SELORO-380510 format. One record per residue: residue number from 1; residue in one letter; z, y, x of N, C-alpha, C, CB in turn. Coordinates in steps of 0.05 Angstrom, whole numbers, plus 5000, padded with zeros to 4 digits. Each point is the difference from the previous one (the first is absolute). Last residue first. Glycine has a CB too. Layout:
# SELORO-380510
ATOM    nr   rest    n_z    n_y    n_x   ca_z   ca_y   ca_x    c_z    c_y    c_x   cb_z   cb_y   cb_x
ATOM   NUM      a      Z      Y      X      Z      Y      X      Z      Y      X      Z      Y      X
...
***
This chain:
# SELORO-380510
ATOM    nr   rest    n_z    n_y    n_x   ca_z   ca_y   ca_x    c_z    c_y    c_x   cb_z   cb_y   cb_x
ATOM    87      p   4173   5046   4930   4978   5011   4984   4979   4979   4992   5007   5043   5023
ATOM    86      c   5099   4961   5004   4978   4980   5003   4976   5009   4983   5033   4962   5009
ATOM    85      i   5047   5090   4994   4999   4990   5028   4978   4980   5005   5049   5007   5001
ATOM    84      g   4964   5036   4912   5001   5021   5020   4999   4990   5029   5026   5026   4968
ATOM    83      k   4977   4916   4956   4974   5013   5001   5000   5022   5022   4993   4990   4951
ATOM    82      f   5089   4967   5032   4981   4981   5012   4972   5012   5002   5027   4962   4981
ATOM    81      l   5040   5088   4975   5005   4997   5029   4980   4982   5013   5049   5008   4992
ATOM    80      k   4947   4998   4916   4993   5026   5012   5004   5000   5030   5012   5023   4957
ATOM    79      t   5017   4903   4994   4971   5000   5002   4990   5026   5011   4997   4969   4961
ATOM    78      y   5096   5023   5025   4991   4980   5020   4970   5001   5003   5039   4971   4989
ATOM    77      s   5007   5083   4945   5000   5011   5027   4990   4980   5021   5038   5029   4987
ATOM    76      d   4972   4981   4910   4979   4985   5014   4999   5009   5029   4974   4994   4957
ATOM    75      g   5117   5012   4979   4972   5007   4997   4982   4982   5017   5013   5047   4990
ATOM    74      l   5086   4956   4993   4990   5009   5025   4970   5008   4999   5034   4971   5022
ATOM    73      f   5019   4990   4906   5004   5029   5002   4988   5011   5026   5041   4996   4972
ATOM    72      s   4964   4910   5009   4977   5013   4988   5002   5030   5001   4994   4960   4970
ATOM    71      s   5076   4979   5058   4981   5009   5020   4975   5012   4989   5018   4964   5028
ATOM    70      d   5084   5038   4932   4975   4985   4996   4979   5010   5020   5011   4993   4950
ATOM    69      i   5088   5018   5082   4985   5009   4977   4975   4983   4997   5018   5047   5005
ATOM    68      k   5038   4933   5064   5020   5005   4980   4987   5010   4974   5034   5011   5036
ATOM    67      f   4926   4923   5044   4998   5026   4988   5022   5003   4979   4951   5002   5008
ATOM    66      p   5029   4933   5079   5018   5002   4976   5000   5029   4989   5029   4963   5019
ATOM    65      l   4893   4976   5036   5018   5023   5002   5017   5003   4975   4968   5023   5031
ATOM    64      v   4990   4884   5011   4995   5020   4980   5021   5022   5003   4981   4965   4968
ATOM    63      v   4983   4975   5116   5020   5001   4978   4993   5021   4980   5036   4983   5032
ATOM    62      t   4929   4957   5065   4995   5019   4979   5021   4997   4979   4950   4999   5009
ATOM    61      y   5029   4973   5103   5015   4997   4975   4992   5022   4980   5038   4979   5026
ATOM    60      r   4900   4975   5055   5016   5022   4992   5015   4994   4974   4968   5032   5023
ATOM    59      g   4965   4911   5022   5028   4997   5010   5018   5023   4992   4982   4974   5037
ATOM    58      s   4923   5008   4939   5002   5011   5027   5029   4998   5011   4962   5031   4989
ATOM    57      s   5016   4942   4921   4985   4983   5019   5001   5010   5029   4970   4988   4962
ATOM    56      d   5112   5039   4974   4971   4998   4995   4987   4984   5023   5001   5044   4976
ATOM    55      r   5099   4954   4975   4988   5004   5027   4970   4996   4995   5041   4983   5026
ATOM    54      r   5043   5051   4904   4981   4979   5008   4990   5006   5029   4986   4993   4951
ATOM    53      y   5091   5039   4964   4990   5002   5027   4983   4976   5007   5041   5026   5013
ATOM    52      t   5005   4993   4900   4973   5008   5004   4991   5000   5029   5005   5027   4961
ATOM    51      t   5085   4949   5000   4979   4987   4983   4972   5008   5007   5033   4999   4964
ATOM    50      q   5045   5037   5082   5002   4970   5001   4978   4987   4984   5049   5004   5005
ATOM    49      f   4958   5091   4993   4992   4991   5026   5000   4969   5001   5020   5041   5020
ATOM    48      i   5012   5001   4902   4971   5004   5003   4990   4989   5027   5002   5041   4970
ATOM    47      k   5091   4958   5015   4986   4981   4982   4970   5002   5002   5039   5002   4968
ATOM    46      e   5013   5061   5077   5003   4974   5013   4986   4979   4984   5043   5014   5020
ATOM    45      c   4962   5072   4942   4981   4999   5023   5001   4974   5015   5006   5049   5005
ATOM    44      e   5055   4964   4925   4973   4998   4989   4980   4999   5023   5014   5025   4958
ATOM    43      l   5076   4990   5064   4996   4973   4990   4972   4996   4990   5049   4998   4987
ATOM    42      d   4975   5088   5039   4998   4982   5023   4996   4972   4992   5029   5031   5026
ATOM    41      d   4988   5032   4907   4973   5004   5011   4996   4982   5025   4999   5048   4983
ATOM    40      p   5087   4955   4976   4980   4985   4984   4972   5003   5011   5029   5005   4960
ATOM    39      n   5058   5002   5103   4984   5018   4984   4979   4983   4984   5006   5038   5034
ATOM    38      v   5094   4936   5007   4971   4993   5000   4986   5019   4980   5011   4951   5011
ATOM    37      t   5082   5051   5055   4989   5005   4973   4971   4995   5001   5036   5034   4990
ATOM    36      t   5044   4920   5072   4977   5018   4999   4991   5004   4971   4986   4986   5047
ATOM    35      s   5111   4986   5010   4981   4994   4978   4978   5021   5001   5035   4979   4971
ATOM    34      s   5030   5022   5097   5005   4973   4990   4980   4992   4978   5048   5005   5012
ATOM    33      p   4930   5063   5072   5013   5000   4973   5002   4972   4989   4981   5046   4992
ATOM    32      l   5024   4967   5113   4979   5001   4979   5014   5001   4973   4967   4975   5029
ATOM    31      d   5078   5061   5065   4998   4978   4981   4977   5005   4980   5049   4992   5005
ATOM    30      e   4979   5072   5064   4981   4980   5007   4996   4978   4980   5011   5011   5047
ATOM    29      v   5054   5060   4943   4974   5012   5001   4978   4979   5005   5020   5043   5017
ATOM    28      e   5070   4931   4985   4994   5009   4973   4972   5013   4998   5049   5008   4992
ATOM    27      w   4986   4965   5092   4991   4977   4984   4995   5008   4971   5025   4970   5030
ATOM    26      f   5008   5096   5029   4974   4990   5010   4990   4978   4982   5013   5013   5047
ATOM    25      q   5073   5021   4937   4979   5018   4990   4973   4991   5009   5032   5038   5001
ATOM    24      k   5042   4914   5033   4998   4996   4971   4977   5018   4988   5050   4989   4998
ATOM    23      v   4973   5022   5092   4985   4975   4996   4997   4994   4971   5019   4982   5043
ATOM    22      l   5031   5094   4979   4972   5003   5009   4984   4975   4996   5016   5033   5034
ATOM    21      n   5077   4965   4949   4986   5015   4979   4971   5004   5008   5042   5023   4988
ATOM    20      e   5014   4935   5075   4997   4983   4976   4985   5014   4978   5043   4978   5012
ATOM    19      l   4980   5069   5066   4978   4982   5005   4995   4982   4976   5010   5001   5049
ATOM    18      s   5034   5094   4932   5007   4976   5015   4975   4982   5004   5047   5002   4983
ATOM    17      p   4948   5107   5008   5002   4975   4984   5006   4976   5017   4969   5020   4966
ATOM    16      g   5066   5071   5073   4974   4991   4990   5004   4975   4983   4977   5020   5039
ATOM    15      v   5079   5069   5009   5002   4975   4984   4973   4994   4989   5049   5009   4989
ATOM    14      t   5001   5054   5093   4975   4995   4985   5004   4973   4986   4971   5027   5033
ATOM    13      l   5091   5054   5019   5000   4973   4987   4974   4998   4984   5051   4998   4998
ATOM    12      c   5004   5065   5084   4975   4997   4984   5000   4971   4989   4975   5034   5028
ATOM    11      f   5094   5046   5020   4997   4972   4991   4976   4999   4983   5050   4991   5002
ATOM    10      s   5008   5076   5076   4980   4997   4979   4997   4970   4994   4976   5043   5014
ATOM     9      s   5096   5034   5038   4992   4972   4995   4978   5001   4978   5046   4982   5013
ATOM     8      i   5009   5086   5062   4981   4998   4978   4991   4971   4998   4984   5048   5007
ATOM     7      i   5101   5013   5037   4986   4974   5000   4982   4999   4975   5039   4977   5025
ATOM     6      p   4996   5112   5035   5002   4985   4975   4985   4974   5002   5006   5042   4974
ATOM     5      a   5038   5005   5112   4976   5001   4985   5003   4983   4974   4972   5007   5042
ATOM     4      p   5115   5038   5004   4981   4978   5004   4976   5003   4982   5038   4970   5013
ATOM     3      s   5013   5117   5024   5004   4979   4979   4980   4977   5005   5018   5034   4967
ATOM     2      v   5027   5033   5106   4975   4994   4986   5005   4978   4980   4972   5015   5041
ATOM     1      m   5095   5063   5005   4995   4973   4997   4974   4996   4983   5049   4989   5005
***
């Protein structure tokens, strides 16, 4: 007599995050921060911009550059450059 073939069963279960958790994580990533930290240097640059920007006669905007150090440390590079390109 031939014995019956053994019955082989397999089961696969995959568990993933729920749709609710996926949507929650999406909005946590996409939300803007509730408060922003203000850098003092940014405030100083904004102040310099607001008080010094102008429009010249050709329609271009000009503004003073916000140096963190005293600009006298830069030396006389502007006149050297100007002499080099305009003999």
